[in-house]
N, C-alpha and C positions, 0 to 999 in steps of 0.2 A: 018348429022343425023346417018350415018353408024357407025361412031366411038362410038357415044353415045349408040346406040342399042347394039353394041358389048360388051360394058361395063356393061350395066344393063339389057341386053337381051330385054325384052319388057316392055313398060310402062303398069301399071295396069289400064286399062281403063274399066269402068263399064258404060254401057248405059241403061238408064231408069230403074233403080232398083225399085222393089216394096217396099212399106213401111215396110213390114214384114222382108225385108233383111237389113234394116238400122242397126240393132244391130250387125249383123255379120260384116258389112262393117266398123263399128266403133271400132273394136278390134284393140288394139295397139300391136306393136312388144314387145315380152317379153322373158326373160330367163326362164329356168325351175325353177318354184317357190320353189320346194322342195330343189333343189341344192342351190339356192340363199339363202334361209332361213338358211340352215345348215352352209353355208360358213360364212355368216354374224354373226350368233350366236356364232361361234367359236372365231371370232375376238372380239366380245363384251365381252365374258366371260374372255378371256385372258387379255384384257385391264382392266376389272374390278378387276381381281385378282392380276395382276402384275404391274398395273399402267404405269408410263412413260417408264419402261423397255419394255413393250409390244408395246407401241406406237412407240418407236424407232426401235424395231424389224420390225414392219410392214412398217415403213417408208423406211427402207432399202430394204424390200421385194418388195414393190409396187412402191415407188417413186425413188428407187435406190440411196438413199442418206444416208450417215452414220453420225449419231449424237452420238459421244462417251459419252457425258455428258448430264444429264437431262436438264441443263440450255440452252443447244444448241437448244432446241425446241422453245425457246422464242425469238421473234424479239427484238433486242436491240435498245436503243435510237440512237446509232451510225448508225445502219442500216436505221432507219427512216430518220435521217438527210442526209445520203448518197443518199437515194431515191429522196429527194427533188432536188438534183443536177443532177440526171439522167433522170428526166422527163422534156421534153421540155415545153416551156412556152405556146405553143398553146394547148397542151393537158391539162395543168394545168388550162388554161382559160376555156376550154370545161368542165372540171370537176366541176369548180366553177359555171358555168352557169347551168349545170344539177343539181348540189346540190341546187342551189337557187330555181329552179322550183319544185324539189321534196319536199323541205322544205315548200314552199308556199302551195302546194297541201295538204300535210299531216297536216300542222298547221290548215288548214280549217276544219279538222275532229275532232277537240277538242270536248270533251263531255261536255255538259252543263246540270247539274243535275236540276231536278224540284221536288219540294215537292208536293206530291199529297195527298189530303184529300179524302180517299176512302169512309169514312162515318164520321159523326160528332164524333170528338175525336180520329180518327184513321188517322195518318199521316205516309206516306211511301216515301222513296227516295233512290236514288242510289249515291254511291261515286265511282269515277274512281281512281284506285290506280295502279301505274306502277309496273310491274314485276321487282324485284330488280336486278336479275342477268340473263342476256340473252346471249346465245351463237349463233354466226353467222357462217354459213358455206359458204365459197366462193369457188366454183370449180376453179381448175387450169387446169389440164389435158392438152388439146391441145390448149387452149386459156385462157389468164388471164382475168377473168371477174371482172375487177375493178368497172364496173358499178353496179354490185351486192352489192359491199360494200356500195355505196351510198344508194341503195334501202333499205338495211337492217338496216344500222346504223343510218341513218337520222331520221326515225320515232322513233327508240329506244331512241335517245337523246331527241327528242321533248316530248316523253311520260314521260321522267324523270327516266329511268332505271339507277340505281346507277352504275352498272358494265356491260360493253359491251365487251364480249370476242369474238375474231375472230380466226377461224382456216382456213387455206388454204394450199394446198400442195406446197412444195418448188420445185425448179428445181434441177437438179443433182449436182449443186454446193452448195445446201443447202440454196439458196436465194429465197426470195419471190419477185415477179415482183414489181419493184419500183412504178408503177402506182397504184397497190393495196395498197401499204403503204401510198402513198400520199392521196388517196381517204379515207383511214382509218383515217388519221390525220384531213382531212377536216371535216369529218362527226362525229368525236368524239369517236372513238373506244378506249377502255381502255387498252386492252392487245391483242397482236397478237401472234399466235403460228403456227409453221411450221408442219402441219399435215393435211393429206387428207383422203378421203375415210371413211370407217366404223370405222377405228381407231380414227379418229378425232371426230366423233359423240360420240363414247364411252368415249373418254377423257372428253368431255364437260358434258356428262350425269352422269358420276360416279365421276369425279374429281380425281386428283392424286397430287403428290408432286409438280408438275409444273403447270398443267392446273387446274384452279378452276372449281368446280362443278357449273352448272348453273340450273336455274329453267325452262327454255324453250329454245328450239333450233329452229333456223330459217335457211332457205336457200335451194336452189335447189341442184340437183346432179344427178348422174347416178342411176341405179337401186339398186346398193349396198348401196349407201347413203340413198336412199328412204327406203329400207328395214331396215337399221340400225335405222333410225328415228322412224319407226313404232314399232320396237321391244323395243327400250328404252322407248317409250311412255307407255309401259306396266309396266315399272319399276318406274313410278311416275314422269317422266320428260315430260313436255309439249312439243308439237311440233306445228309448224305453220300449216302444212298441208302435205299430201303426195305429194311431188314435185319431180317427176322423169324426164325422158327424155322429151325434149321440143317438142312442136307440134304447127301447125297452120292449120286452115281451111280458105280457101279463097273462098268467094262467088263472082262470076263475071257474067257479062252478055255480050250481043253482042256489047255493047258500050265500053267494057273494052279494054285497051291497052294490047296486048299480051306480050310485053316486060316487062311491069310493073308487070303483074301477075306472069310471070316467075321469075322475080327478087324477088318478095315476097316469092315465094315457095323456091327459093334457099337460101334466107337469113335465113330461118329456117333450111333447110337441112344441111347447113354447120356447125350447132351447133355440131352435132355428128352423128355417124352411126346409133344410135338407135333413132334418132329423126324421126318424121313423118310429112309429109305434105299432105294435101288433097285439091284438087280443086273441087268445085261444081259449075257447070254452066249450063245454058240452051242454050248455044251457041255451036253448032256443029263445027263452024269455030274455036273457041278458043281451043276446044279439039284437033282438027286436027292439028293445028299449034303449039301446046304446045311442043311436043317432039323436033321439030327442034329448037325452040327458047331456050328451056332449054339446048340443046346441044351447041348452039352458045355461050350462056353466061357461060356455064360450062368451056369452053376452057380458059376463062380469070381468073378463080378462083384458088388461091393458095391451097384452101382446096377442090379441085375438087374431089379427091378420097373419102373423107368423105361424101361429098354431094351425090355422086353417090350411095353409100351404103345406105344412108337414102332414096333416091328416089326408090330404089328397094323395099322398104317396104311401099311405098306411093301410092296414088290412084288419078286418074282423074275420076270424076263422071259427067255424062251427065244426067240432069233432064229435066222435061217438062217445068217448070217455076220457078221463084225465090221463090214463096211460098213453093214449094216442096224443094227447096234448104235450106230454113230456117228450115223446119221441119227436114231435115237430120241433119243440124248443131245442133239443139237442142238435138237430140239423141246422136250425137257424143260428145257434151259438150267440145268444144276445149279450150285449154289453151289460145290461141290467135285466134280471129275471125276477119278477114278482110272482110268487106262488100264493095266491089268496084263495085257498080251498079248504074244505074240512080235513082232507087227508094230506096237508102240506108236508108233514114229517115223512110220510111214506114216499111222496114224490121227490122230496129233497135228496133222498138216498139214491135216486135214479138220475140226478143231474150229472152230466159229464162235460158239457160245454156251456160255460157262462162266465162272465167277468165277475159279477157280484150278485148274490141271491138274497132276496128279501122274503121272509116267511111269515105267513099269517095275516090277520086283519090289521095289525098295528104297525107292521114293518113296511112303511112306505119308502120309496126310493129316496125321498127328500132326507130321511134320517141319515142314510149313508152318504148322500151328497154333502152334508154339512157337519154332523156332530156325533154320530154314533161311535166313530173311531176308525172304521174301515176306510180304505182309500178309494176315492171316486175316480181316479185316473185309470181307465180300464180299456181293454182291447175292444174295438168295434169292427164292423164289416165282416163278421165271421172269424176274426182272428182269435177269438176266445177258444178256438179249437187248438191253438198252438202257443198262445201267449198267456201269461198271468198279468193281473193288474199290478200297478206299482206297489212295491213293498220294500222292506229294509234291504233285502238282498239286491234290489235293483241298483242300489248305490254302492255296492261292494263288488270286489273281485275275489275269487277263491284261488289262492296259490297253493299248489300241492308240493309237499316235501317228502323225501324218503331218505332213509339212512340204512346202509348195509354194513354188517360186520363180516369177518371171515366166515362165520357160521352162515351168514346170509348168502355169501357167494357159493358155499357148498349146497345150500338149499335150492337155489334157483339157477345157478351158473350153467349147468349142463343144458337145461331147458332153453335158456337164452341163446347159447351157442347153436343148438340144434335148429331153433326157429330162424335165427339169422342166416344160417347156412342154407336153409330151404327157401328163404326169400332172396337168396343170392346177394346178400349184403355182407361181404367179407369183412369190411371195416367194423361193422357192428359186432361180428363174432370175435374179431381180434381184441376189441375193447374189453370184452369179458375174459378172453383167454389169457391176456397179459396179467389179469388180476388172479386168475387161477394158478398161474405158473409159480409165483413165489410160495403160495400155500402148499402146492404139491411138492416143491423142492424141500420145504421144511419137514414134510412128512417122510 
């Protein structure tokens, strides 16, 4: 434990906080927003004005790779074929298993329209229409997230999106990780481009000579990517949700295995230094043992330094009972919520704010991250209060239809005229009155 404490100083341990303190305890690590916004805005503006020239400039600046020609940004068919030979068969089989489960889960979400007669002669219904061009952002950075390709592209293909564009940062040799390319082929991606960060979001939002403009952008990323997505959404491009640094909240009790809880916390902490992990428990024993167990497991992790930096911003919270724990979790609104307690079914019924929930001893976050079938692209930073994770509906628009007969005019016509008149919208009233007139004359 000594080495662990020397690296992250002291664990942030909060004992028996009052409910009024939950909001403060729920704050996430963040950069200076003014500086973040200005930096991202400058990247977006330059890419919008200069197109692929700016994208290649930022790729050299941020990803340290030189693309002399515009077409160098695009992954070629030869690179796709090469990737097939570089990915071992075990990983391919795992990708196919995960793809099958993701496909089954999202196919079950297909929308079935119903025609509703709201009054005699008035029929209303919805039609689900796929978004034509979608852009997918897959982080590279310190880890190739090929699982995110499956999570984003599979429902897009099921929904019927005509064009699926993917951007992901290359390595310093200008190559995309082969597993990302294999996952893209499995799940039906149309085109792949070597670009990361805010410049990739800008390329898909505004389009240029190489990267096509899309209608909606999906995918997680760091705070720069999240800020870029939010800013381009003001320019008429849809986004899935604000999805920034990843996070987990684990609710555990005195029956929970200390090593499993620590493993769950570290599996999230290793995502990145700006990730956040929170343990909420009514067990003093678990709180007391956690630093030693985290230290023991940290020694075995290749991404140990990253995990330690995340743990510095994370918290262990001791509460009086599991009801208090779920109240805190609902205030925190975590991206991932693991309920590893004896009464997990009872607590699950009380969850109102969470991206994805994992129940019991065996449901680790890793299952949902890779292969259970649920989507791992989820709202972070408290946005689980107002956003869902990515699902089939994310790739569709609902268009409403209505049909009125003469009987329908008789059913609602007078109410429409009256309401329009009281809102002082005479043209609205006239549009109905002119339809009433021939019916009344016939009578």
